[in-house]
N, C-alpha and C positions, 0 to 999 in steps of 0.2 A: 503493500499500500505506499502511496505516495505521501511524503510528510504534508502536515497542514501549516501552511506559512499564516502570519500575520498578516492580516488585510493588505497593509501598504506594501508588505514584502511580496505579497501575491501578485501584485500588479507587474512589478518589476520582472519577476519570476516567468510569469504567463506570456507576459509580452516578448521576452527573449526566449521563452521554451520553444515555440516554432523553428529557431535556431539550431535545434539540436534533435537528431533522431538516432537512437542506438548509440554507437560510439563515435559518429560523425558530429563535428562541431563547425557551424556556421558562425562567423565572429560579428555579422551583422555592425560593423564597426561605423558603417554611415548612418546608423539609425542612434547614434548614441546622445545626440541633440534633441533628436525627436522625443526619447523616452524620458529623457530630464523634464522637458515641459508638460509631457502627459502625465508623468508622475506626480508633478506637483499639482495639477489639474485635479487628478483622482483622488489624492489625498487630502485635498481641501474639499469634495464631496463627501468623500467618507467621514469626515470630521462632523458633517451636518445629521448623518445619521447616528454619532455617538450618544445625542440625547436620547435615544430610545434603545437600550443596552439591550431589551428583548428581542427587538429584530435580531442583532447579531448572535444572540443565545440561541434561536432558532437555527440560524445558520449553523452554528456550530453543532447543535444537537443533530442535524441532518448529516455533517461530516463524520460526526462519531458513530452514528448507526440509522441506517435507512430503514427506519419503522414506517408503517401506514401513517402514523402520527406526524412523525417528523417529515416525512414526505408530502404530505398534504400541506403543512405550513409552509416549505419550501416553495412547493410550486405555486403557491397563492401569492408569495412575493413576486414570482415572476410575472404573475397575471398583473398584479399592479404596477410593476414596470412597463409593461406591454400597453397598460391603459393609461398610465400617467407617468412619463419618462423622467420627471423630475421627483419621483417617489423614493427611489434607492439609488445609491452610487454603483457605478460599474462595477467596482472590486467585490461587492456584496453580490451582484448578480453573477459575476463569474465563478465566485466560490461555489454558487448552485450549480451552474452548468457544468463546472468541473466534475463534481460528485454525480452528476447526471450521467456522465460519459465514463466515468472511471468504474462505476457501479452499476453500469447498463441499466440504469432506471427507465425503463420502457415506456411508464407514464409521463415521462418528461418530453417525449420524443416531438410531441407537436409544439411544445415551446421552443425547442431546438430550431425547428423548421422556420418557426415564426421569426426568431432572433435573426435567422440567416439573411432576410430581406427588410430590415429595418432600414430606414433612411440614414445613410451616410453621414448625413450633417447634422445628426443629433450627437451631444455630447458623448463620448466613451463609444460611440456605436460601432467603430472599427475594433475596438478591443475587445467588445461582446461578441461581434461576429464573428473574430477568428475563433475566440474560444468556444463558440455554439460550433463552429465547423470542425474543429478538433474533437469534441466531444461526440458530435454524431458520427465521426469515423470510428471512435472507440465504441459508440454503442451498437454500431452496425444495426443488421436487421433489415426487415421490409423496406423497402424505398429509399434506402441511406445513399446507396450508389446513384441512383436516379436524381436524388436531391443534389448530390454534388457533382454530378456531371451538368444538372441544368445551372449551377451556380457558375460553374466553369466557363461556359457558354457566354455567361453575360457579365464576367468579371475583368478587371484589368490586372496587370502583373502583380501588383502587391498583395491583393488578397488572393491571387492563385496561389501563392507561396504557401499559404494554410491549406488550401483546398489539396496541394500536392502531399502534403504531411498526413493530412486526415485520410487522404487514398492509402496510403502505405498502412495506416492504422488499421483500416477497413478490413483488408485482407480478400477483398473481393477480386477476384482474377479478371473480373469485365474493367478493372481499373487500368489493366497494363495498356492499353492502346493510349488512352486519355493521357497517362503518366508518360509514356514514351512520346507524344507529342509534345507536352510541356516541356521534356528535357531537351528540346530543340529549339526553346524559345530565346529571343535575344536576352532576357533578363538573367544574369549570373546566378542570383540568388534562387530564382525560380528552377533553372537547371538543375543546381545543385540539390535542392529537395527533392526533384522530380527522381534523380539518380538514387538516391538514397532511399527513397520509397519503393523504387523499383526493386530494391534488394530484398525486400519482403517477398518476392514472387518468382525471383532467380528464373524467368523467362528468357530460352534462347533468342526470342527476337530482340530483345534489348541490347544485346552484347556489341552489336556493330556500334550504337550510339554512345556505349561505354567505353569501347576502345578509342572512339573520336575524341570523347569527353578527357582521358588520360593526358593529353598535349594542350588541354586548353590554359589560357593565360591565368585563369582565376584560381586560386588556391582550394576555394571551396568546392568548385566543380570537379577538380582534378581529386578532391578528398572523396567526393560524392562517388566518382567512378570507383576510385581503388576501393571503396567501402563495397559496392557491388561486388567486385571480383574478390573481396576478402570474404564473403558470405556464398558466392554464388560459383566461383572460378573453380577451374580442377588442373590437373597436372599442366595440363598445355598453357596454362596462363601463368605458370612459375616464372617466366623469363620476363612478361611484362611486368609481373608485381617487383622483379628484383631489380628491373630499371627504375622504378619508383622508389626504391631505397636510397636513390640519390636527390630525391625530390627537395627541394629549399624548404619547403614546409614541413616541420616535423609532424602534424598530424596526418599528412599523407604517407610519412614513412612509416608512422606507428601502424597504420592500417595496413600498408605492404607488409609489415612484418606479422601482424596477425594473420593476414591472407596466408602468408607461407607457411605459417605455424598449422594453419588449418589443412593446408594440401598436403604438408609432411614431406616434401620431396628432398632427397638428400642434396640435389644439386646446390641448394639454398643455404646449405649449413656454413660454408665458408663465407659466405657474404653477412650472414647472421652474426658470425663470431667477429667480423671486421665492424658491426654497429654496437658492440658492447662500449666502443669509444665514441658514440655519437653523441654531440653537444647537448641533445634533449634529454631529460631524466628519463622521461616515461619511455621513449624509444630504446634508451639504454636497458632499463628494467625488464621489458618484453624481451629485448634480444638476449639478455644475459640468461632468462629463462628457457630459452629455447637452443640457446649455445651449450647450456648444459647437458640437454637432450641429446645435443648432436655428438657432444664430446670433442675431442681435441683434433685440429686440421690443421 
């Protein structure tokens, strides 16, 4: 179970959370200024609800246990937000949506879908829409793929990145062609997310795009491609992964090491022994573990 952050911390965590998938990390450095201003606005909105601690108590009860009573109260708060946008802050609403997705509360499905189509001009709308999108991917079930597909056709590149992550969480093979299309879009963040989500499916049809992405100028796109190979590649991909051991980005090198560990090819052993001296600590630790398995070379 994921930890339960305090509301203010939750905003920052969930806004950056779409930048993470498995062991893949997208730095989202271009978003830093945006996150600061949005965080300040949301902190102010949260303080408005501090005068009514019973509201937050209902949310915490729902986070702790999804009983019929706590679920009814939580969904009622979602209804109030949809009816009166100023009724509750974004952080409170996303706390509820997060639980709906994580614990697959089917009673909240219609609320997730309704939040997908709220007006972007509303305060905190993008934060809530992203959370609803990811929660729907976790919830899955009837109609989830169709809603995400519909939303993808209507969205610009920025929300498409969250949709790509949601399609990976969904686990529906019908997502593969859509993700492969998203992996070829101009936006680097979107391509990286789509590649990482495609690693959930390991479809052979994705491999050509993965190989092309290995040479991308963007670190996160390369890392998404290496992450795919680290989970889905075979012995024939060992050389491609070994080439990525020279990548300037430590996350790419780390995923390449993990891929070689999974494949278990003897030709990788000497290279991994060399990586025990890598400048990045995480790469050194992983390489050292496998080097011990390989033995002296």
